[in-house]
N, C-alpha and C positions, 0 to 999 in steps of 0.2 A: 792141393791146398784149397780149402773152402774160401768163399768170397770174403767172409768176415776177416779171416786171417790175412787177407791181402790189403786190408785197410791200415795203412801206417800214417795217414794224414787225411785231412778233409778233402784234399784234391783227389786222393785215391778213391774216396767214397763217391765223389762227383763223377769221376771217370767211369766207374763201374755202373753207377746209376744211369749214366747216359747210354750205355750199351743195352740195359735191360728195359728201360721205360719207353713207351711210345713217344714219338717226337712231341706230340701235342702235350703230353703230361710233363715231360722233362722241361720243355720250354715254358710251361705255366709255372713250374717251381723255380726255375733258374732265371727267368727273364726279368728285365727291369724296364723302366719307362724310356720311351724315345729311342735314341741311338745308344742308350746305356752308358752315356758318359758320366752320369751321376754316380753309378756304381763304380766305374773306373776311378773317379775322382776320390771317392772315399777310400777305395783300396789303396790308392797312391798315398793318401794321408796316413793311413795305418802303416804302410811300408816305410814311409819317410821317418817315422819316429824310431829312435834307437833306445835301448835299455842300457843302463850304466852298470857294467860288471863290477863287482866288489870281491876282494880276496881276503883270505885268512880270517873268515868269520865262521863260527861253529853253526853250520846250518844243517846238521845231521838230523834234527827233528823239526819238521815243518808242519804247520797247520793250514789247511785250505778252507777252514770254516769261516763263515761271515754271518754276523747278526743281521736278521731281516724281520721286521715287524714282530719282534718278540720271540722269534724262532731262531734256530741255529742250523741252517743248511750245511751239509757236508762239503759243499763247493760254493764258490762265489758266483756261480753261474747257474741259470735255470733254462727252461724251455720256453721260447717265445710263442705266443699264440699264432697258429697257422691254420688257414682254412683248408678243409677237404684233405686232410693228411692221409686218409685211406686211399687216395689215389696212388701214393707211393707203394703201398702194399695193403691188402685187406687186413684190418686189425691194427694199423699203425697208431691210431689214436690211443688205443689201450696199451700198446707197447710203451708209448711215451708216459702214460699214466703210471704204469708199473715202475718205470725208471724213476719217476718223481717220488714214488712211495719208498723205493729202496734207498734213495739218497736224501730224502727229506728236502727236496728242492721244489720250487713252484713250477707247475706246468700251466701255461696259458691255454685256456679253452676258448677257442674262437667262436664268435657269433655264428660263423659258417662251418663249424666243426662237423665231421661226419659221424660223430658219436654223441648221443645226448649228454647234456651237461650233468645230469644227475648220475649217470653211469660213470662219467669221468672222475668226479670228485670222490665217488665211492672207491674206485680202483686205485686212485692216487692217494688213498688214505688221508684225505683232507688237504693234501698238498696241491691244490688247484686254485687258480685265479680265473674268474670269468672275464672275457674281453668283449666289450660292447661297441658295435657300430650304431650310432643314432641315425635312424633312417626315416625319410618321409616326415610325417607330422609327429612322430615319436610314439604313437599309440602302441605299436608292436614292441618298440624298444623298452617301454616301461613294463610291459608284460614280461619281457625277458629279465628285467631287473628283479621283479617279484619272484620269478622262478628261481633265480640264482640265490636270493635270500632264503627261500624255502628249502633249497637243496643244501644249504649250509655253507655257502661260499662266504668267506670273510673279506676277500679283496676283489674289487672291481677295477678292471682296466678300461678306461674310456679312450678309444682311439679317435684322434681329432684331425688327422692329416689327410682325410679322404673326403673332402666336401663333394668331389666328383671322382669317380674311379679313373685312375691314370691310364693313358694309352700305352699298352705294352705290345709293340708290333709283333713280337715273336708268337705270343699266344693268339693274337688276332689273325695272323696268317693261317693258323691251323683251325680257325673257327671255333676256338675254345669257348664253351658256355657251360654254365651250371644251372640246371642239370644238363647232362650231355645231350646233344642232338647229333646223331650219327648219320653222316652222309657218306658218299663214295670215298672222299679223301680220308676221313677218319677210319672207315672200314679197312682200307689198305694199310694205314698206319698200324692198326691193331693186329691185322693179319701178319704183319712183319715182326711183331713182338708177341709170339704165341704164349710164352711163359706167363707174362703179365696178363694177357687177355683171358687165358683160360682160368687162371687163378681168380681174377676179378669176376669172371662170369659165374664161377662156382660159388662165390661168396656174395654176389649181388652187387649191383651198381652203387657206388658211393652216392649218398644223398646228403642234403643239408639237414642233419638230424634234429636240430633245435627248432625246426619249423613244421614238424609233423604234428601240428596242433590245430584245432579247429579255429577258423576265423583269421589266420595270419599266415600269409605266404611272403617269403623274402625274395626280393628282386635284387640281385647283386649289383645291377647297374642303376638302381633307384638313387635319385639325388639325396645327398646328405647335407646339402648346402644350407638348410634352414637352421642348423644348430648354431647357437651363439652363446654369449656369456650368461644369458638368462636360462638357457638350456642347461648349462653346467650347474647353475644354482639349483635348478629343479632336481637334477640328478644327485647333487650333494645332499639335498634335503631328503631324498628318497632312499639313499644308501647309508646304512648305519655303520658299515665297516670301513676298511681302508679303501681310499679312492686314489688310483694312480691315473694320471693323464699321460698318454703315450702319443708321440709324434711331434715333440716340441723341438724347435731349432732356433728359437729366438729368445734372448735373455729377457727382453721386456715382457714377452708372453709368460715366461717362466715365473717372473716376479709377481705378475698378476694372478697366476694360478696359485702360487704360494699364499698370497693374501686372501684368495677366495676359499681357503680351507682345504685345498687338495693335500693329500697326505704324502705323495711322492710324484716326481716327474720323471718321465722316461724320454731321454734324448734319442730320437730315431728319425730316419727318413723312410720308414716302411720298407727297408731293404732296397732303397732307390727305386721303388716300384710306382711312385706317384708323380713326383715332379723332377724331371731330369735335371733342371737347373738349380735345384736346391743346393745349399752349401753342404759340404761333407760333414756329417754329424760328428765325426771324430774331431774335426777342427773347432767346432763350436762348443764341445763338451767343457773345456776348461773355462771358457767365458761364462757359460751358464752356472758352473760351480761357483765361480767368483761372485756372481750376482746373488746367488741363493745363500751363500755362507757355508761354512764347513759342516754344520750339523743337520742340514735338511736332506732327507733321503733323495738320492739322485741315481737313476738307473740308466742303462745304455743298451741299445741293440743297433744292428745294421753293419753288415760286412765282416763280422768276426769269423775267422776261419781257423784259429789255433789258440792254444793256451797262452802263447806269447801275446797274441792280440788281446786276450782277456786281461792280461796283466797290464798291457799298455793303457787300456781303458780304465782300469782300476787306479793306476797311478796318475791318470789325467783327471780324476775327479769323480768317477763313478763309484757308488757304493756296492753295486751289484750289476751283473750283465746277463744278457740273454743271447743264446744261440738259436738259430732257426733252421735255415735250409740244410745245414750240414747234417742234422738229424734225419731229415727226410731222405737225403741222398744215401745215408748209411743204411736206413731201412730198405730202400729200394735195392741197394747193393747186396745186403746180406741178411735181411729180416731182423728179428730181435737180436740175433747174435751180432749183426752188423752194428746195431744201435749200441749194444753194450761195448763193442770194440771201440767205436768212435768216442764214447764217454771215457774209456780208459786212456785213449790217445790224448784227448784234450786235458785230462787230469794230469797225465805224465808230463805233457808239455808245460803246463803251468807250474808244476812242482819243480821241474828242472830249471825253468827260468827263474823261479824264486831263489833256488840255490845259487845260481850263477850271479844273481844280483844281490846276494847277501841277506835275503829275507827269510825269516822263520815264521812269519804270519803275515796277514794282510791288513794289519793296523798301521803298517809303515812306521813303526816305532824303532825298528832295528837300525 
């Protein structure tokens, strides 16, 4: 049985990925801030919510589509922006872009993606959103905004929850840096995972592809603390398309963003990778929805591991949700076949959960 066929859940993908990836790479993808209690707290919040079964409703025909910025994705979930995805397997970024094209769902293209933004939106057939970290004095950041506009991006995701990069002890213990600096510990790690190491060697070391341009180098650890509300106003003025602000956990901030002309807000704790003591995003989602009203676009990511998780977030106030790590794990486990398999699993889980709870669509009118 191939690895992809062994994936029956997100946890299966994670387990297989853990076997195949070097420890340094696995812990970079999987790790969270501090002692990882923030990740555990959000997982507990998701697990604590139950869905209400309904009976004797005709749910034989179900729609998983959801309206999103004038488009109709085939699923109510997309692909969260993730940095250096080609660490999971060479070509992972383009696998995600092809998936986005097939299903007309957005793929977030990270500032620190390992494939250039121009190539990503081309392969995604336009179904790509560019994610921006505002760094330093912003000179390089506004260059990226112009590049995204010129490449045809219609949606910009501004990530605001990383004024300083959070401390993630698991990756720090391995000496993880971008670009790689290989010392004795990393050499042993790679030698013990020859399949990944040889494949990566043959295809070239992953690089931060959006910074292979004259006059601008990106430092992952550079402070982003200068960004403030005036920064947001400058970005709003510079960006003519949809502007999404990601990393919001406070209803007061959400209201101010709404009033500042932001087109959508994404409730997120960055996968619990930044502030260990942050509240569970899933717990604040209903509060933020109540503050914004029913008609304002509200998205969600962080901690989602199943189609049932997605339905919980959608019924708690999200209009659309995003999965992240589970896709990288599936790629590491089984390549593009693994990615297709986890997409099928998540879709089946959501569809079955809808049937069990009496839903024929995601407008919650049934």
